[in-house]
C-alpha positions as CSV (number, residue, x, y, z in Angstrom):
1,X,14.8,-20.4,11.1
2,X,14.1,-18.3,14.2
3,X,17.8,-17.6,14.3
4,X,17.6,-16.2,10.9
5,X,14.6,-14.0,12.0
6,X,16.5,-12.8,15.0
7,X,19.9,-12.3,13.4
8,X,19.0,-11.0,10.0
9,X,15.7,-9.2,10.4
10,X,16.1,-7.6,13.8
11,X,19.1,-5.5,12.7
12,X,18.1,-1.9,13.5
13,X,19.8,-0.7,10.2
14,X,17.6,-3.1,8.2
15,X,14.4,-1.9,9.9
16,X,15.5,1.7,9.4
17,X,16.1,0.9,5.7
18,X,12.7,-0.7,5.4
19,X,11.0,2.4,7.0
20,X,13.0,4.7,4.7
21,X,12.1,2.8,1.6
22,X,8.4,2.5,2.7
23,X,8.2,6.2,3.3
24,X,9.9,7.1,0.0
25,X,7.5,4.8,-2.0
26,X,4.5,6.2,-0.1
27,X,5.6,9.8,-0.8
28,X,6.1,8.9,-4.5
29,X,2.6,7.4,-4.7
30,X,1.0,10.4,-3.0
31,X,2.9,12.8,-5.3
32,X,1.7,10.9,-8.3
33,X,-1.9,10.9,-7.0
34,X,-1.8,14.6,-6.3
35,X,-0.4,15.2,-9.8
36,X,-3.0,13.0,-11.5
37,X,-5.8,14.7,-9.4
38,X,-4.5,18.2,-10.5
39,X,-4.5,17.2,-14.1
40,X,-8.0,15.8,-13.9
41,X,-9.3,18.9,-12.1
42,X,-7.7,21.2,-14.8
43,X,-9.3,19.1,-17.6
44,X,-12.6,19.1,-15.8
45,X,-12.5,22.9,-15.5
46,X,-11.6,23.2,-19.2
47,X,-14.4,20.8,-20.2
48,X,-16.9,22.8,-18.1
49,X,-15.8,26.1,-19.7
50,X,-16.3,24.5,-23.1
51,X,-19.8,23.3,-22.2
52,X,-20.6,26.8,-20.9
53,X,-19.4,28.3,-24.2
54,X,-21.6,26.1,-26.2
55,X,-24.6,26.7,-24.0
56,X,-24.0,30.5,-24.2
57,X,-23.8,30.3,-28.0
58,X,-27.1,28.4,-28.2
59,X,-28.6,31.0,-25.8
60,X,-27.4,33.7,-28.2
61,X,-29.3,32.0,-31.1
62,X,-26.4,30.1,-32.7
63,X,-27.0,26.4,-33.3
64,X,-25.4,23.9,-35.6
65,X,-26.0,20.2,-35.6
66,X,-22.3,19.7,-34.9
67,X,-22.7,21.5,-31.6
68,X,-24.9,18.7,-30.3
69,X,-22.3,16.0,-31.0
70,X,-19.6,18.2,-29.4
71,X,-21.8,18.8,-26.4
72,X,-22.5,15.1,-26.0
73,X,-18.8,14.3,-26.1
74,X,-18.1,17.1,-23.5
75,X,-20.8,15.9,-21.2
76,X,-19.6,12.3,-21.4
77,X,-16.0,13.5,-20.6
78,X,-17.2,15.6,-17.7
79,X,-19.0,12.6,-16.2
80,X,-15.8,10.5,-16.6
81,X,-13.7,13.1,-14.9
82,X,-16.1,13.6,-12.0
83,X,-16.1,9.8,-11.4
84,X,-12.3,9.7,-11.6
85,X,-12.0,12.6,-9.1
86,X,-14.5,11.0,-6.7
87,X,-12.5,7.8,-6.8
88,X,-9.1,9.5,-6.3
89,X,-9.4,10.3,-2.6
90,X,-6.0,10.5,-1.0
91,X,-6.0,7.9,1.7
92,X,-4.2,8.7,5.0
93,X,-0.8,7.1,5.2
94,X,-0.3,3.7,6.9
95,X,1.9,4.8,9.7
96,X,4.8,2.7,10.9
97,X,5.2,2.4,14.6
98,X,8.2,4.3,15.9
99,X,9.3,1.3,17.9
100,X,9.0,-1.1,15.0
101,X,12.2,-3.0,15.6
102,X,11.4,-3.4,19.3
103,X,7.9,-4.7,18.5
104,X,9.4,-7.1,15.9
105,X,12.1,-8.3,18.3
106,X,9.4,-9.0,20.9
107,X,7.3,-10.9,18.4
108,X,10.2,-13.2,17.6
109,X,10.8,-13.7,21.3
110,X,7.2,-14.7,21.8
111,X,7.3,-17.0,18.8
112,X,10.4,-18.6,20.2
113,X,8.7,-19.2,23.5
114,X,5.6,-20.6,21.8
115,X,7.8,-23.1,19.8
116,X,9.4,-24.2,23.1
117,X,5.9,-24.8,24.7
118,X,4.6,-28.3,23.6
119,X,1.0,-27.3,23.7
120,X,1.5,-24.2,21.5
121,X,4.2,-25.7,19.1
122,X,1.7,-26.9,16.4
123,X,0.0,-23.5,16.2
124,X,3.3,-21.5,16.3
125,X,4.7,-23.8,13.6
126,X,1.7,-23.2,11.4
127,X,2.0,-19.4,12.0
128,X,5.6,-19.5,10.8
129,X,4.6,-21.5,7.7
130,X,1.9,-18.9,6.9
131,X,4.4,-16.1,7.2
132,X,7.1,-17.6,5.0
133,X,6.4,-17.6,1.3
134,X,9.8,-19.1,0.4
135,X,12.9,-20.5,1.9
136,X,15.9,-20.2,-0.4
137,X,19.3,-21.9,-0.2
138,X,21.8,-19.5,-1.6
139,X,25.4,-20.5,-2.3
140,X,28.0,-18.5,-0.4
141,X,31.4,-19.9,-1.1
142,X,31.6,-23.5,0.0
143,X,28.3,-23.3,2.1
144,X,24.7,-22.6,1.6
145,X,23.0,-19.6,3.3
146,X,19.3,-19.8,4.1
147,X,17.2,-16.9,2.9
148,X,13.8,-16.5,4.4
149,X,11.2,-14.7,2.2
150,X,8.0,-13.7,4.0
151,X,5.6,-11.2,5.3
152,X,6.8,-8.7,7.8
153,X,3.3,-7.4,8.5
154,X,2.1,-10.9,9.3
155,X,4.9,-11.3,11.9
156,X,4.0,-8.0,13.4
157,X,0.4,-9.0,13.8
158,X,1.2,-12.3,15.6
159,X,-0.3,-11.0,18.8
160,X,-3.7,-10.8,17.3
161,X,-5.9,-13.5,18.9
162,X,-9.4,-14.6,18.5
163,X,-10.4,-12.2,21.3
164,X,-8.6,-9.2,19.8
165,X,-5.1,-7.6,20.1
166,X,-3.0,-8.2,23.2
167,X,-1.4,-5.2,24.8
């Protein structure tokens, strides 16, 4: 299993591909959030202008019972949009460490050493189990390849101890 981690997941091209895909998805999500926010802000502005127009009309002496229903609807929509905009703060990006593949490689080395240490073996084994959500056997010609499915972030956090991060 560690051989699979070392050989398959430490490839700099795979790490670079992961980073590229992550950044592309993050940028897509940010662009979508910015677009949604702009739409909500435009709609809020329009709603506020409509409310102002009705208030001005009432101040000028015009009042119809239908204006109250329209005003109630506009005030409710304004409140919805304000809540929506307050909840749509753009969060700062989760930055990927520039030396991600080196960190990853070091984590696998540390895990290998822990598995070779009898006193640490049970804990290291449990860590590996917690990181892997699936182990698949995939037919490749006359043999079976082992495919490990797991959590990259979990492996990168392996140096977190009860006393805090190691440096």
